[in-house]
C-alpha angles and dihedrals in degrees: 000000000000124000089271117065109227114214136195113200120201116201120045095197131102099306094038087059092049090057092047089054091049094047092055087069096051118090120224095024125108129181104219101169135037122196123197144164095239115041097208095052091041092052090053090057092044090053090053092053098036093243110162103203125057129178145154089218121081089196091060091059094043087058091061106103096209093058107105100174142014131215114202118206095161134126115303094246089061100049103091096041092045093047089052090049091053093048091048089053092054095253128136110237142206115187123194117239128311106052089200144336090223115057097215089058092057091048086055092055090054092048091054092046088056090052097046097036087217124143110266114177136172124217100244091157096183089074090063104036105115089232093061093037089060090051090049092050089051089052093045091052094051093247098115136025125190118242096168137356117206114195135185121192107183130172136154101229113142088148134043104279135143131229090281092052092255124137118267132198097228139049121253122220135223096207106037096037114023102031088048088071093057100037088054097043094047094056091042092053096040092049087222135095123253108254102170128042132173130178140188126186137194129227120318114250111249096225106021091047095217136104108261095200129042139171122202132188121196135182127192124214089253093059100256113137134206131199116198126188121192132187141167090184098068111125096192141053108001130215141049125299123188122202113198111198111188146156095276109022150357121242130189115201120197106179108292094351127084131199132184125241090277090058091250113149117247126213110252098171096108099042094087141355091266140026092223115096093199091051092049090046089055094045089056089049096054093039089056089052093050094044094041092231141121114278128227100261096033121167088249092054099047099038093088086063089062089050088060091047091049090051092048091049088054091049094050092047095049 
């Protein structure tokens, strides 16, 4: 690997663009190949970000010798197989959340990562948002301990659309995608594995084929609990809001911003070198490559979350 890390990015949609914006701010990293589903639209994004190589075939980019690493922002159903393809090609890989929507496929990614020794990371961005980093630092220093997390994940998505409100070719999922953020974050912040999990879901959408409303309860081995409400039917404020209730404080996290229990905004400017969780996530990926170490959010670290999701899926289908 040269001094500059050369990256191929697959997925020129809403989240791919978030990564491109973040990478622009990181020294010593260059996106040299962009992969998208539609060549004309992908070329338009490539032109905006001065990316020389454009293709609709991931394998074409994996064949480029100078590519050191790949970031996958592709449909959920492709994540595990494409991660395996990247590792088999000798490329470090960061795959956007979720790692998989079938647990055994995620386990296969981890097994190959162990064989290759390459960096394999999953984009569990909540680990990197300054708001959640602040809470984590409070926990690590012994100043705060979680009693309960109350989480609301609400969107209005009765059709296939992405975070920009644009049509997408695949169907999103409350359990395997949006619940993955909270299941992983709860165990990470509690510092204790999830030992109990229960779920209820509402009616299945007649055309999307998924539940549009869901409720999940979690308990960690140390006794902390989490209640998660999810909906694609919410015609109102959108996004995910985390309320941490602990022994010394209450915190409310809204993406990168943090508020106290009285809804007063707190200063996060000194928590990390950026206020952008995606940028911080990418910085960790590239730092792990340079330093030849396991990243925060490695496939090994997040895989237990997918075991919980698998168990919940089995419960819901029983």
